[in-house]
C-alpha positions as CSV (number, residue, x, y, z in Angstrom):
1,M,80.0,116.7,90.2
2,L,81.1,119.4,87.8
3,S,78.4,121.3,86.0
4,Q,80.1,121.7,82.6
5,A,80.3,118.9,80.0
6,P,83.5,116.9,79.6
7,L,85.9,118.6,77.2
8,P,88.2,117.3,74.4
9,L,91.8,117.3,75.5
10,A,92.8,120.4,73.6
11,A,90.1,122.4,75.3
12,F,90.8,120.8,78.7
13,G,94.4,121.7,78.4
14,K,93.6,125.3,77.5
15,D,91.4,125.5,80.7
16,L,94.3,124.2,82.8
17,R,96.7,126.7,81.3
18,S,94.3,129.5,81.9
19,V,94.5,128.7,85.7
20,Y,98.1,127.7,86.1
21,G,99.9,129.3,83.1
22,Q,101.6,126.1,81.9
23,F,100.2,122.6,81.4
24,D,100.6,119.9,78.7
25,V,97.9,117.3,78.3
26,D,98.2,113.8,76.7
27,Y,96.3,110.6,76.8
28,Y,96.8,106.9,77.1
29,K,96.2,104.9,73.9
30,R,93.7,102.3,75.0
31,D,91.1,100.7,72.8
32,G,87.5,101.7,73.6
33,V,88.6,104.2,76.3
34,R,87.9,107.9,75.5
35,P,90.1,110.5,77.2
36,W,88.3,113.5,78.6
37,G,88.6,116.1,81.2
38,R,86.8,119.1,82.8
39,A,87.9,121.8,85.2
40,L,86.1,124.4,87.3
41,S,88.1,127.1,89.1
42,G,86.6,129.2,91.8
43,T,86.4,129.6,95.6
44,F,85.6,126.8,97.9
45,G,84.9,128.0,101.4
46,P,87.7,130.6,102.0
47,L,90.2,129.1,99.5
48,P,90.7,129.5,95.8
49,A,90.8,126.1,94.1
50,C,90.3,124.2,90.9
51,R,88.1,121.1,90.8
52,V,89.2,118.6,88.1
53,E,87.6,115.5,86.7
54,V,89.5,113.4,84.2
55,A,89.8,109.9,82.7
56,N,92.6,108.3,80.6
57,V,94.7,111.5,80.8
58,R,98.3,112.2,81.6
59,S,99.1,115.9,82.3
60,S,102.4,117.6,83.1
61,R,103.7,121.0,83.9
62,P,107.1,122.5,84.6
63,G,107.8,124.4,87.8
64,L,105.6,127.5,87.8
65,D,107.0,131.1,87.8
66,D,107.6,133.4,90.7
67,N,104.0,134.4,90.9
68,W,103.4,131.1,92.7
69,R,106.3,131.4,95.1
70,S,104.1,132.1,98.2
71,T,101.6,129.4,97.2
72,A,101.4,125.7,97.9
73,F,98.9,123.3,96.4
74,L,96.8,121.0,98.6
75,F,95.2,118.0,96.7
76,L,92.1,116.4,98.0
77,G,91.1,113.1,96.3
78,L,87.3,112.8,95.8
79,K,86.9,109.8,93.4
80,G,89.1,107.2,91.9
81,E,92.9,107.4,92.1
82,V,95.4,109.8,90.5
83,E,99.1,109.2,90.4
84,V,101.3,112.2,91.2
85,E,105.0,112.3,90.4
86,Q,107.2,115.1,91.8
87,R,110.7,115.4,93.1
88,G,111.4,111.7,92.3
89,R,108.5,110.5,94.4
90,S,105.4,108.8,93.0
91,I,102.2,108.5,95.1
92,R,98.6,107.6,94.5
93,I,96.0,109.9,95.8
94,A,92.8,108.0,96.8
95,P,89.5,109.5,98.0
96,G,89.9,111.2,101.3
97,N,93.7,111.7,100.9
98,L,95.2,115.1,101.3
99,V,98.6,115.8,99.7
100,L,100.8,118.9,99.5
101,N,102.2,119.7,96.1
102,D,104.9,122.3,95.2
103,P,104.0,124.7,92.4
104,L,107.7,125.5,91.9
105,A,108.7,121.9,91.0
106,P,107.8,120.0,87.9
107,C,104.8,117.7,88.3
108,I,103.2,114.8,86.3
109,L,99.6,113.7,87.0
110,S,98.3,110.4,85.6
111,A,94.7,109.2,85.7
112,K,94.1,106.0,83.7
113,E,90.6,105.6,85.1
114,A,87.9,108.2,85.9
115,C,88.9,110.3,88.9
116,E,88.1,113.6,90.6
117,A,90.1,115.9,92.8
118,I,90.2,119.4,94.1
119,V,93.5,121.4,94.1
120,F,93.4,124.2,96.7
121,N,95.8,127.2,96.7
122,I,97.1,127.8,100.2
123,D,99.4,130.5,101.5
124,R,102.7,128.9,102.5
125,R,103.2,131.5,105.2
126,S,100.0,130.6,107.0
127,V,101.1,127.0,107.7
128,S,104.8,127.1,108.2
129,A,106.9,129.5,110.3
130,G,108.8,131.9,108.0
131,G,106.9,130.5,105.0
132,Q,109.5,127.7,104.5
133,L,108.0,124.3,103.6
134,S,110.8,121.9,103.0
135,N,111.0,119.3,100.2
136,D,110.1,116.6,102.8
137,H,106.6,118.1,103.2
138,F,105.6,117.7,99.6
139,G,104.3,114.5,98.1
140,R,103.3,113.1,101.5
141,I,99.9,111.7,102.2
142,L,98.2,113.4,105.2
143,D,96.2,110.4,106.3
144,G,92.7,111.4,107.2
145,E,91.8,108.3,109.2
146,R,92.5,109.7,112.6
147,G,93.9,112.5,114.8
148,V,94.6,116.0,113.5
149,A,94.6,114.9,109.8
150,R,91.0,113.6,110.3
151,M,89.9,116.9,111.7
152,L,91.7,118.7,108.8
153,L,89.9,116.5,106.3
154,A,86.5,117.3,107.9
155,V,87.2,121.0,107.5
156,V,88.3,120.7,103.9
157,R,85.2,118.6,103.1
158,T,83.1,121.4,104.6
159,F,84.7,123.8,102.1
160,V,83.8,121.5,99.2
161,E,80.2,120.9,100.4
162,E,79.4,124.6,101.1
163,G,81.4,126.0,98.2
164,R,80.8,129.7,97.8
165,A,77.8,129.7,100.1
166,T,80.0,130.3,103.2
167,A,79.1,133.7,104.8
168,P,82.0,136.2,104.8
169,E,82.2,136.4,108.6
170,E,82.5,132.6,108.8
171,R,85.3,132.3,106.2
172,E,87.9,133.9,108.5
173,A,87.2,131.5,111.3
174,M,87.2,128.5,108.9
175,L,90.5,129.7,107.4
176,E,92.1,130.0,110.8
177,A,90.9,126.5,111.8
178,F,92.2,125.1,108.5
179,S,95.6,126.8,108.8
180,T,96.1,125.7,112.4
181,L,95.2,122.0,111.6
182,L,97.3,121.9,108.5
183,A,100.3,123.4,110.3
184,R,100.0,120.7,112.9
185,C,99.8,118.0,110.3
186,I,102.9,119.4,108.6
187,E,104.8,119.3,111.9
188,Q,104.1,115.6,112.1
189,V,105.4,114.8,108.6
190,A,108.7,112.9,108.8
191,P,111.1,112.6,105.9
192,E,110.4,109.4,103.9
193,D,114.0,109.1,102.8
194,D,115.2,109.1,106.5
195,A,113.7,105.8,107.7
196,A,116.1,105.8,110.7
197,R,114.5,109.0,111.9
198,I,111.0,107.6,111.7
199,L,111.9,104.4,113.5
200,G,114.0,106.2,116.0
201,R,110.9,108.2,117.1
202,I,108.9,105.0,117.5
203,E,111.7,103.3,119.4
204,R,112.1,106.2,121.8
205,W,108.4,106.1,122.5
206,L,108.6,102.4,123.1
207,E,111.5,102.7,125.5
208,A,109.5,104.8,127.8
209,R,106.6,102.3,127.9
210,I,108.3,99.0,127.5
211,G,107.1,97.6,130.8
212,D,103.4,97.9,129.8
213,P,102.2,94.3,129.2
214,G,99.2,95.5,127.3
215,L,101.1,97.6,124.8
216,S,99.5,97.4,121.3
217,A,99.7,98.8,117.8
218,E,96.6,101.0,118.7
219,D,98.4,102.4,121.7
220,M,101.5,103.2,119.6
221,A,99.5,104.9,116.8
222,A,97.5,107.0,119.3
223,G,100.6,107.9,121.4
224,L,102.6,108.9,118.3
225,G,99.8,110.8,116.7
226,M,99.6,108.7,113.5
227,S,97.1,106.3,111.9
228,R,97.6,102.5,112.0
229,R,98.3,102.6,108.3
230,T,101.1,105.1,108.8
231,L,102.5,103.2,111.7
232,Y,102.5,99.9,109.7
233,R,104.1,101.6,106.7
234,A,106.9,103.0,108.9
235,C,107.5,99.6,110.5
236,A,107.6,98.0,107.0
237,T,110.7,100.0,106.1
238,N,112.4,97.9,108.7
239,L,110.7,94.7,107.5
240,T,108.7,94.3,110.6
241,T,105.4,95.2,112.3
242,P,104.4,97.2,115.3
243,S,104.2,94.0,117.3
244,G,107.6,93.0,116.0
245,L,109.1,96.3,117.1
246,I,107.6,95.9,120.6
247,W,109.2,92.5,121.0
248,Q,112.5,93.7,119.5
249,A,112.5,96.6,122.0
250,R,111.9,94.3,124.9
251,L,114.6,91.8,123.9
252,K,117.1,94.6,123.3
253,R,116.5,96.0,126.7
254,A,116.6,92.4,128.2
255,T,120.1,91.9,126.7
256,E,121.3,95.2,128.2
257,L,120.0,94.3,131.6
258,L,121.5,90.8,131.5
259,R,124.9,92.3,130.6
260,D,124.8,95.0,133.2
261,P,126.9,94.1,136.3
262,R,124.6,96.3,138.4
263,E,121.7,94.0,137.6
264,R,123.3,90.7,138.6
265,G,121.2,90.6,141.8
266,R,117.9,90.7,139.8
267,S,116.3,87.4,138.9
268,I,115.4,86.6,135.3
269,T,111.7,86.5,136.3
270,D,111.9,90.0,137.7
271,I,113.6,91.3,134.5
272,A,110.9,89.5,132.4
273,F,108.0,91.1,134.3
274,S,109.7,94.6,134.2
275,L,109.8,94.4,130.4
276,G,106.1,93.6,130.0
277,F,106.3,89.8,129.7
278,S,103.4,87.9,131.4
279,D,105.6,85.0,132.6
280,S,109.3,84.1,132.6
281,A,108.7,81.0,130.5
282,H,107.4,83.0,127.6
283,F,110.3,85.4,128.0
284,S,112.8,82.5,128.0
285,R,111.3,80.9,124.9
286,L,111.3,84.1,122.9
287,F,114.8,85.1,124.1
288,R,116.2,81.7,123.0
289,Q,114.4,81.9,119.6
290,K,115.8,85.4,118.8
291,I,119.1,85.4,120.6
292,G,120.1,81.8,120.3
293,S,120.5,80.9,124.0
294,S,118.5,81.0,127.2
295,P,118.6,84.2,129.3
296,R,120.6,82.4,132.0
297,T,123.2,81.1,129.6
298,Y,123.5,84.5,127.9
299,R,124.1,86.2,131.3
300,Q,126.7,83.6,132.3
301,A,128.5,84.0,129.0
302,Q,128.6,87.8,129.5
303,R,130.1,87.4,132.9
304,A,132.7,85.0,131.7
305,S,133.8,87.5,128.9
């Protein structure tokens, strides 16, 4: 928790402007709900940061000046949820979420309920080759449930817990670990507005493993280096689930094999087993359900055409 008392909005806004240069603060008009805020800037581990706690507040800033050009913000949600709007995207930062934010682009932050977050200042050049973070990297939740993002979250939480108590000789090692993990997370961020690219990556991974009868959502998430939540969210852009994508990939490959003249000598049972089906009857039922005819009829129709 922050040590100073909650501030009236005018004083809270003044504190934010003292850190960032520009910030406007307003509140939501709700009966019986008092807007308040407090901020504490300082060093957390090896990074400068500002710890903010607010309730019933809407704050906004324009793109900051050139003094911030080599900086990116990294939000860590601690308590409650804060909504962040930037570059036409709106996301909710929950406890444990890490999100990159661009100081050079206008931003709106809304907290209708009590929430707490820390905003770290990071060097763009330390996490991206040539110092160039693209628009696709900002406003993306780095999911701390598993993998590299989980390790990154553990490092950042260490910064928060130890605060300024970190010994100088330890800070360099902590910063190196932080920069390496964050750079790896950034590499894994796919553009949200390019759903075909995300699904294409999943489909290519599936194609190489389509014959595994035990293939599961857990296998997919681990193999692709993403959490289950991220995987399901990506599948939802195509109105399906990980399991649905697995069956789609198998049936797509089945139609290719049944059309291929070079595969005429293969039995339908052999094709079914090669695609991860446990028995040919299950394969035939699913094929008829999705394609509209049995595998045998489909193959004969392709030969006739």
